[in-house]
GUVEX-494415 format. One line per 4 residues: number of its first residue (from 1); for each residue y, x, z of C-alpha. Coordinates in Angstrom, 1 decimal. Each point is the difference from the previous one (the first is absolute). Layout:
N
NUM = Y:X:Z; ...
// end
This chain:
360
1 = -0.1:0.5:-0.2; 3.1:0.9:-1.0; 3.5:-0.2:2.9; 3.4:0.9:-0.7
5 = 1.9:2.1:2.2; 2.2:-1.5:2.3; 4.0:1.0:-0.6; 1.6:1.2:2.4
9 = 4.2:-1.9:1.0; 1.7:3.2:-1.4; -2.7:0.0:-3.2; 1.0:-4.1:-0.1
13 = 4.0:0.6:0.2; -0.7:2.8:-3.0; -1.8:-2.3:-1.8; 2.5:-2.8:0.6
17 = 3.0:2.4:-1.6; -1.7:0.7:-2.9; -0.3:-3.7:-0.8; 3.6:-0.3:-0.2
21 = 2.3:-0.2:-3.0; 2.6:2.7:-1.2; 2.5:-2.5:1.1; -0.5:-3.8:1.0
25 = 1.9:-2.2:-2.9; 0.4:-2.7:3.4; 2.7:2.0:1.1; 3.5:-0.5:-1.2
29 = 3.1:2.0:0.6; 2.7:-2.2:0.9; 3.2:0.2:-2.1; 3.8:-0.2:0.8
33 = 0.1:-3.8:-0.7; 3.1:-1.9:0.3; -1.0:-1.8:2.5; -0.2:4.0:2.0
37 = 3.1:0.8:-1.2; 2.0:-2.9:1.3; -1.8:0.4:3.1; 0.6:3.4:-0.2
41 = 3.6:-0.7:-0.1; 0.2:-2.3:2.5; -1.8:2.6:2.2; 2.5:2.3:-0.4
45 = 3.2:-2.2:0.6; -1.8:-0.6:3.4; -0.2:3.7:0.2; 3.9:0.6:-0.5
49 = 0.9:-3.0:2.1; -2.1:1.4:3.0; 2.0:3.4:0.3; 3.0:-1.6:-1.0
53 = -0.5:-1.9:2.8; -0.9:2.9:2.2; 3.2:1.8:-1.1; 2.3:-2.7:0.7
57 = -1.0:-0.5:3.9; -1.1:-3.6:-1.1; -2.0:-2.6:2.1; -3.2:2.2:-0.7
61 = 1.1:2.9:1.6; 0.9:-1.8:3.5; -3.7:-2.0:-0.1; -1.1:3.7:-0.5
65 = 1.7:1.0:3.5; -0.9:-3.7:1.3; -3.6:1.0:-0.7; 0.6:3.4:1.5
69 = 0.7:-1.0:3.2; -2.6:-2.8:-0.2; -2.4:2.9:0.9; -3.0:-1.2:-1.7
73 = -2.1:2.9:1.6; 0.5:-1.4:3.5; -0.6:-3.8:-0.7; -2.6:0.5:-1.2
77 = -1.7:3.3:1.6; -3.7:-0.9:-0.2; -0.8:0.4:-4.3; 2.2:3.2:0.5
81 = -3.2:2.2:-0.3; -1.2:-2.5:-2.6; 3.6:0.6:-2.2; -0.2:3.8:0.4
85 = -3.4:0.0:-2.4; 0.9:-3.0:-2.2; 2.8:2.1:-0.7; -1.6:2.6:-2.0
89 = -0.9:-1.8:-2.5; 3.4:0.3:-1.1; 0.3:3.9:0.0; -0.3:1.1:-3.0
93 = -3.0:3.0:0.4; -2.7:-2.2:1.7; 0.5:-2.8:-2.6; 0.5:2.5:-3.2
97 = -3.5:1.8:1.0; -1.5:-3.7:0.4; 1.5:-1.9:-2.7; -1.2:3.4:-2.5
101 = -3.3:0.0:1.4; -0.4:-3.6:-1.6; 1.2:0.6:-2.9; -1.1:3.7:-0.7
105 = -3.2:-2.2:0.6; 0.8:-2.7:-2.8; 1.0:2.5:-2.4; -3.1:1.8:-0.4
109 = -2.0:-3.1:0.2; 2.2:-1.5:-2.7; 0.2:3.3:-2.3; 4.2:-0.5:0.2
113 = 2.7:2.2:1.6; 1.9:-3.0:0.0; -0.2:-1.0:4.3; 0.9:3.7:1.1
117 = 2.6:0.6:-2.8; 1.7:-3.7:1.0; 0.0:1.2:3.7; 1.3:3.3:-0.5
121 = 3.1:-1.3:-2.0; 0.8:-2.7:2.1; -0.1:2.5:3.8; 2.2:2.2:-2.4
125 = 2.3:-3.1:-0.7; 0.0:-0.8:3.6; 0.6:3.5:1.2; 2.9:0.3:-2.8
129 = 1.7:-3.3:1.0; -0.3:-0.5:3.3; 0.7:3.5:1.1; 3.2:0.2:-2.3
133 = 1.2:-3.4:1.9; -1.0:1.7:3.3; 2.1:2.7:-0.1; 3.0:-1.6:-1.8
137 = 0.5:-2.0:2.1; -0.7:1.9:3.6; -0.1:-3.1:2.5; -1.5:0.6:3.4
141 = -2.5:-1.8:1.5; -0.4:-2.2:3.2; -0.7:2.7:2.9; 3.5:2.6:-1.4
145 = 2.5:-2.7:-0.6; 2.8:1.2:0.7; 2.6:-2.6:-0.2; -1.0:-4.2:1.0
149 = 0.5:-2.2:-2.6; 0.6:2.5:-3.0; -2.3:0.9:-2.9; -0.2:3.2:0.7
153 = -0.3:1.4:-3.8; 0.9:3.4:-1.1; -1.1:1.7:3.7; -2.9:2.0:-1.4
157 = -3.0:-2.6:0.8; -2.2:-0.7:-2.7; -1.7:-3.5:1.1; 1.6:-2.2:-2.5
161 = -2.3:-1.4:-1.7; -2.7:0.2:2.1; -2.3:2.3:-1.3; -3.1:-1.3:1.5
165 = 0.2:-3.2:-1.5; 1.1:0.7:-3.5; -3.3:2.4:0.4; -2.2:-3.1:1.4
169 = 1.2:-2.0:-3.0; -0.8:2.3:-2.9; -3.4:1.6:1.5; -1.4:-3.0:0.6
173 = 1.9:-1.8:-2.8; -1.8:1.9:-2.7; -3.6:-1.2:1.3; 1.0:-3.5:-1.5
177 = 2.2:1.4:-3.2; -3.3:1.8:-1.2; -2.3:-3.1:0.8; -2.7:-0.8:-2.6
181 = 0.2:-3.8:0.6; 2.6:-2.4:0.4; -1.1:-1.3:3.1; -0.8:3.8:1.6
185 = 3.8:0.5:-1.0; 1.1:-3.5:2.0; -1.8:1.0:3.4; 0.8:3.9:-0.2
189 = 4.0:-1.2:-0.5; -0.5:-2.5:2.8; -1.8:3.3:2.4; 2.7:2.7:-1.1
193 = 2.5:-2.6:0.8; -1.4:-0.6:3.3; -0.3:3.6:1.0; 3.5:1.0:-1.0
197 = 1.4:-2.6:1.3; -1.8:1.0:3.4; 1.0:3.3:-0.6; 3.4:-0.5:0.1
201 = 0.2:-2.1:3.2; -1.4:2.5:1.3; 2.4:2.4:-0.2; 2.2:-2.7:0.8
205 = -1.9:-0.4:3.4; -0.1:3.2:0.9; 3.5:1.3:-0.4; 0.1:1.8:-2.5
209 = 1.4:-1.6:-2.9; 2.6:-2.6:-0.4; -0.4:-3.6:-1.4; 1.7:1.1:-3.0
213 = -2.0:3.1:-0.5; -3.2:-2.0:-0.7; 1.5:-2.5:-2.3; 1.3:2.7:-2.0
217 = -3.2:1.4:0.0; -2.1:-2.9:-1.0; 2.6:-0.1:-2.8; -0.1:3.3:-1.0
221 = -4.3:0.2:-0.5; 0.1:-3.6:-1.3; 2.3:1.6:-3.0; -1.8:3.0:-0.4
225 = -3.0:-2.5:-0.6; 1.4:-2.0:-2.3; 1.4:3.2:-2.0; -3.3:1.1:-0.3
229 = -0.8:-1.5:-4.0; 2.6:2.0:-1.2; -2.0:3.2:0.6; -3.0:-1.2:-1.1
233 = 0.4:1.2:-3.5; 0.6:3.6:2.0; -3.0:-0.3:2.1; -2.3:-0.6:-3.4
237 = 1.8:2.8:-1.8; -0.9:2.4:2.7; -3.7:-1.2:0.7; -0.7:0.3:-3.5
241 = 1.8:3.5:0.7; -2.3:0.8:2.8; -3.1:-1.0:-2.4; 1.0:2.3:-3.2
245 = 0.6:2.9:2.9; -3.4:-0.3:1.4; -2.1:-0.1:-3.4; 1.9:3.1:-1.2
249 = -0.5:1.9:3.4; -3.9:-1.0:-0.1; 0.0:1.0:-4.1; 1.3:3.3:1.3
253 = -1.7:0.8:3.0; -2.4:-2.4:-0.1; -3.9:1.5:-0.1; -1.2:0.2:-4.2
257 = -2.4:-2.8:-0.5; -3.5:1.6:-0.8; -0.8:0.4:-3.5; -3.6:-2.5:-0.5
261 = -2.9:2.7:-0.5; -1.0:0.1:-3.6; -3.0:-1.7:-1.1; -3.3:1.4:-0.4
265 = -1.3:0.5:-3.3; -3.3:-2.1:-1.4; -3.0:1.6:0.8; -2.2:-0.8:-3.2
269 = -3.3:-1.5:0.6; -2.3:1.9:-1.6; -2.5:-2.8:-2.7; -3.3:0.0:-0.1
273 = -1.8:-1.7:-3.1; -3.3:-1.1:1.7; -2.8:-0.1:-2.6; -1.6:-3.3:-0.5
277 = -4.2:0.1:0.2; -2.2:0.3:-2.8; -1.6:-2.8:0.6; 3.6:-2.2:0.1
281 = 1.2:1.8:-3.2; 0.0:-2.0:-3.3; -2.3:2.0:-2.2; 1.7:1.2:-3.7
285 = -2.2:-1.9:-2.6; -0.1:2.0:-3.4; 1.0:-1.9:-3.2; -3.0:0.6:-1.0
289 = -1.9:-1.8:2.2; -2.3:2.6:1.9; -0.7:-0.1:3.8; 3.5:1.5:2.1
293 = -0.3:3.3:0.8; 0.4:1.0:3.5; 1.7:2.7:1.5; -1.0:2.8:0.9
297 = -0.8:-0.2:3.3; 1.5:2.5:2.7; -2.4:1.8:2.4; 0.1:-1.1:3.1
301 = 1.6:3.0:1.6; 2.6:0.5:-1.7; 0.9:-3.7:-0.2; 0.1:0.1:3.7
305 = 1.9:3.0:0.1; 3.2:-1.9:-2.2; -0.3:-3.0:2.1; 0.6:2.4:2.8
309 = 2.6:1.7:-1.7; 1.9:-3.2:-0.6; 0.0:-1.0:2.9; 1.2:3.3:1.5
313 = 2.9:-0.3:-2.4; 0.7:-3.6:0.5; 0.6:0.4:4.0; 1.3:3.5:0.7
317 = 1.7:-1.3:3.1; -3.0:-1.0:2.0; -1.4:3.2:1.9; -3.5:1.2:-0.6
321 = -2.7:-1.9:2.8; -2.0:2.0:2.3; -1.9:2.8:-0.6; -4.1:-1.5:0.2
325 = -2.5:3.0:2.1; -2.2:1.6:-3.2; -3.3:-2.0:1.5; 1.8:-3.7:-0.8
329 = 1.1:1.1:-3.7; -2.5:-2.0:-2.6; -2.2:2.3:-1.7; 0.9:1.2:-3.4
333 = -2.1:1.1:-2.6; 1.6:3.0:-1.7; -0.3:0.5:-3.9; -1.0:3.4:0.2
337 = -1.2:2.4:1.9; 2.5:2.8:1.6; -3.0:2.6:0.4; -0.8:2.6:-2.2
341 = -3.3:-1.2:-2.2; -3.3:2.1:1.1; -3.1:0.9:-2.5; -2.5:-1.4:2.9
345 = 2.1:-3.7:0.2; -0.8:-2.9:-2.6; 3.7:-1.5:-1.4; 1.3:-2.7:1.4
349 = -0.6:-2.4:-2.9; -4.0:0.9:-1.0; -0.8:-2.1:3.7; -1.4:-3.1:0.2
353 = 1.6:-1.2:2.7; 3.3:0.8:1.8; 0.5:0.1:4.0; 3.3:-1.1:0.6
357 = 1.9:3.5:1.8; 2.0:-0.6:3.3; 3.7:0.6:0.0; 0.0:4.4:1.4
// end
């Protein structure tokens, strides 16, 4: 009974990876549609409105000070330990590693670099835009405020907008952006919204950010996700260039393909012609009607010798059989005596009865 070898878990994973297509056909690349352009413009206007509200020290700044004096970490101290761990979901290092590991596995599984390149472009845009706004406006945080009721702008700070909040929106929102199906995109969008909302409120709870910082961080992250379709052609060109570079390096430094071994020349098999038996051969009848002439029969010893010689020529690959002892050999009557003649002996041809000679 034939039994199949049981595959290990790693072998099953690699077998599944080998069955994956070069690029899944059901994954669509988002385009910058009219609806997305309108949404991006409205979000950008909201971004500018929040910045203007902080610059003129409007009601938003007064709300920031009221929340700071409320001190939520003192009102609900029992959740302080949980908030300290939950806010890590907005730190750039841990979240980027976790999301990059997942997207890297997806890139390997789907044989495409688009997930990793999209994550890299989004993080690059996040560092450039949010970093420039932070150091450009230089706002101080609640713990370092110098004057009650002021907006604390251009004093050397780096908290406006909130980097934790913007990073949470981008790193978790990129999963929804790269989702394969509309259903997965909806679920991941809701999940990323809950995570980023919780991270922003956590920074307000522990007192490291103003409420306006968190609002601007949410909008900054959303602007990056809405602008990603504009960078899809660049991502596609970068992916094609990386694949072409990989193929070039493989062709230059890879091992040369082994040449196939030359085929062995065919061995000519000797063709042996078997003589038909005399009783089965059709006799040749002369034209005058006389009896057919029978061919001259060869002597038995010559016929046996020719058969043995043909067998040896037709089977050159067979090894000789084992040698028999002298006593096991069949008696052979020689055709003539090899002894010198004597005068007192009678020639063998004149004897009436011949006694068979034993071998030796």
